[in-house]
N, C-alpha and C positions, 0 to 999 in steps of 0.2 A: 517457628516463632521467634522474633527477636527478643532479646531480653528487655523487660519492662521494669522501671523503677517503682517502688512502692514507698510511699512516704507517709509517715505518720506526724500529726501537728503536735504530739505530745512526747515523741521521742528526740532527744538531742544528738547531733552528728558533731562530734569535735575534729572533723577532718574531711577530706575530699573523698566522700563515699556515699552511697545510697543506703538508706535504711534496710532495704531488701531489694532483692532482684527476683523476679517472677520469670520463670522460663517456660510457663505454660503448663509444666508438670508438678514443678517444685517451686517453693518460694525459699530462698537463702536469705536468712536474717542476719546482717552485720553484728557483731558483738555489741552488746549494750553494757555500760557500766551503770552504777546506781545513781544517775544523776536525776534529782527531782524536776520534773517539767515546769512547776509553777514557779521555781527560782532559779533554775540552771545551775545549782550547786550539787556538790556530792551529797549524797544522802548520809546524814550522822547516824551512828549505831554500830551495832556489831554486825559480823559476817551473816547472820540469819536476816537482819533488818536489810541490810544490803543485797541479799540474794532475793528477798521478796520484791525490792525496787527493781531490780535488773528484770524480774519477770514481769512486773507490772508494765516496764517500758516495752518489753518485747511482745507481750500479748497485746499491746497497743497497734503495734505494728502489725502483726498478725491479723487484727481486726480490720485495718485499713486495707488488708489483702483480701479480707473475706473469708479468713480462715479462724479456727479456734484451737486451744491448745490440744484438743483431741485429733488435730491433724499433724502433730509434731512427731517426726520420725527419728530425728537425732538431735542431741543436746551436747556442746561441748562448754564445760567450765573451767575457768582459770581461776585459780587461787593463788595469793602470795604467801599463804601460809598454810601448809597442809595440815597442820592441828586443828584448822578451822573445818575440816571435813565434816564431821559429824554435825556441826550447826548447819552448814551449807545443805547437806543432805535431808536434814528434817525440814528445812524451808522448801527444797526441791520437792521432796515427797508430797507436800502438801498442795502443790500446783498440778499434778498429773494424777490420772488414774490409771489402772492397770489395763492393757499391757504398757508398762512404761517405755517411754522412747529409748532407743540406744543412746549411751552416754560415755564420754571420756571426761576425766576430771585431771587437770594437768596443774602441776605447780610451776609458777613462774617468779622472777624475782621482782617485778613491778609492773604496775597498770596504770594506765592514764589517770591524772588527777588525784593520785594515791588512792584509788579504789582498792578494797580487798579482794573483789570478785568481778569478773567480767564472764557474760554467758552470750554465746551465739546458738542459734539453731537452724534446723532445716524442717519444713514442712512440706506434706504432698497434698495435691488436690485428688480428689476422687475422680473417677473417669467421667462422671456426669459433669462436673466442674471444668474438666479441661475441654469438653466439647463445648460449653457454652461461653468459656473465655476466649477460644479459638474463633469463634464466629462472628 
């Protein structure tokens, strides 16, 4: 199956990339920064608030692909300050149920638009979904 782009009307793209790519088995979501869809501006607030906005944006893209947070298998979190790990982790834990997705958290020097956090993820389709999307 060729790669199929997934677009959400509420997620912002600040460059030449797709919100997500669906390969028929997995949906690979591009990193989302905490941009508020209504204004196109960076969400003000601490890293916990920004983490929640990143997940709002990501979960809108997941919904556009017909998936839910329960379909997420891997998450990558990028923080500009690793001292914010606890606040990010609390906001993260509120968005998923056990078993939690695999996760990597990486400290970075800076992020687009001065964001404190960016998150990308990978979701998987159950076998029934794969059959129905390939027909």
